[in-house]
N, C-alpha and C positions, 0 to 999 in steps of 0.2 A: 267669377272663373277665372281658381288656378292653371299655370300652360306645364304642361309636364315636358315633363323633361325628357332628353334625343338623348344624357348618358348611357354609352356606349358599354354595357354588359357583358361578361363572361364567367363561362360557366369549365369543365375540366373534364369531363366525361365520357363516357365508354365513346367509340368509334360510330357508332349502328345510331347513336338517339340522348339526347336525355334520360335520366334518371330519372320514371315517374312516380310524384308523390300518392301520399295520401293524404284524397278529402279528410275525410274525416276521422282525421289521430287526432287526438288531445290531446299530445308532445305542445313541450309548452317554449319556448323560444330557447331560452342555457343552455336545458336537454338537445335539443337541436344543437347548435354551437358546436358544442360538448361530445353531441359524438355518443353521449350519457343513452347506451342499447347497444353501443358499437352502430356499428357499418351495416347499410343494410335495413336498418330498423325502422319501421312504418315515418312520419314526421306527411304531414303538410305544407312543407314547405323546399322551399330550391333553395341554395347559397348562389348565389353572385355571385361576380365581384372586379372591382371600375382595373385593374390590370391584366391584362393578357398572358404578362410569365407570371404571376397567381394559377391562373388557370389554366396554365401549360402544365408547372410543376402538379396538379392536382386529378390530368390525366393521363401522368403519362407520356413513356413510349409507345404504349398500344391505344392510348385514347386521341382525342381530342380533342378543340377547341371551342367551343362552341356560344353565336355572341345574342343577343336582344337587345332591346333598352326597355323602363320603363310604361311608353307611350305601346307598344308593340304589347310588351306581356298584358299590361291591365285591360288591351282592347282581348284576350281571349281569357278573360275571370282572374284575371292576382290580382293581389293585394300587396301595390310594391314599402316593401318595409326596408327605409334612406338609409346611410349609415351612418349621420348622424340624426336616426330618431332608434338606432340601436341603443348608438353613443351617449347620447338622454335616457334612456329606458334599462339599460343598465350601468347603477349606478348603487350601491345599498342594499337592498337586497333587491335592484328592483321593479318593476312599475308595468305595470297593466298584463302583457301573457310573456311578460319579461323576469316578469315573478316570481321570487322562489328563492325555500328556506335555508341557502347560504351564499350571504356575501361572498365568500372565500371565490363563490363556486361564479359566481355573477361579474366577478371582480375581474373570474382566469375569464370572463365567454369575450365580454367585453377588449379587452389583449385581442381577442383573438380578433375583432369585429376590425379591431384598431387594423393592427398584423395583413389579418390579409384582404381588409380596403373591405368588405365584405356587404353586397347588398341580401336580399330576404325578401323570393317570389313566396306570398302567402297562397297556396292556392286552395286551400280551406272550405269557400261558399263553390267553387264549381261542380257539380254532383260528375262523382264518380264514373258515371257509366262513357260521360266523353273531356274525362280529363287527360287521358293520351296524345286524342287531335289534339288537346287546350297545347301541350307543354310545345307540342310538333310546330306547331300554330305558333307558334309566342321565339322557338329557336332556330339558325339557320347558319 
């Protein structure tokens, strides 16, 4: 059995909590990373980073930095997609849920993952009725 990681992950978000994703959303990883559809679009993912400073940038002056780790997030039903996996999948036209029609957009998404040290939490397996509670349980 693989050992779960206690790597701290951070998210810059609103002061009152982390934005609640839509587990039923069907957007793919490249769409999420590039904000295709604009901020606030439906997504099953929560972006996190290994860097508190990067999270603080995304929190802005009115938000705050929230913390989790892969083990806590997975205990709440999320699938942790680590940075290393994202970097492997974001090559050429992408692989798996990172598959995309534009190699240039895949490369751009990969560069953003590298720069922001991004990890994703995929909430698509969590029932919509309990998603808000699960996200609250994953971050402190």
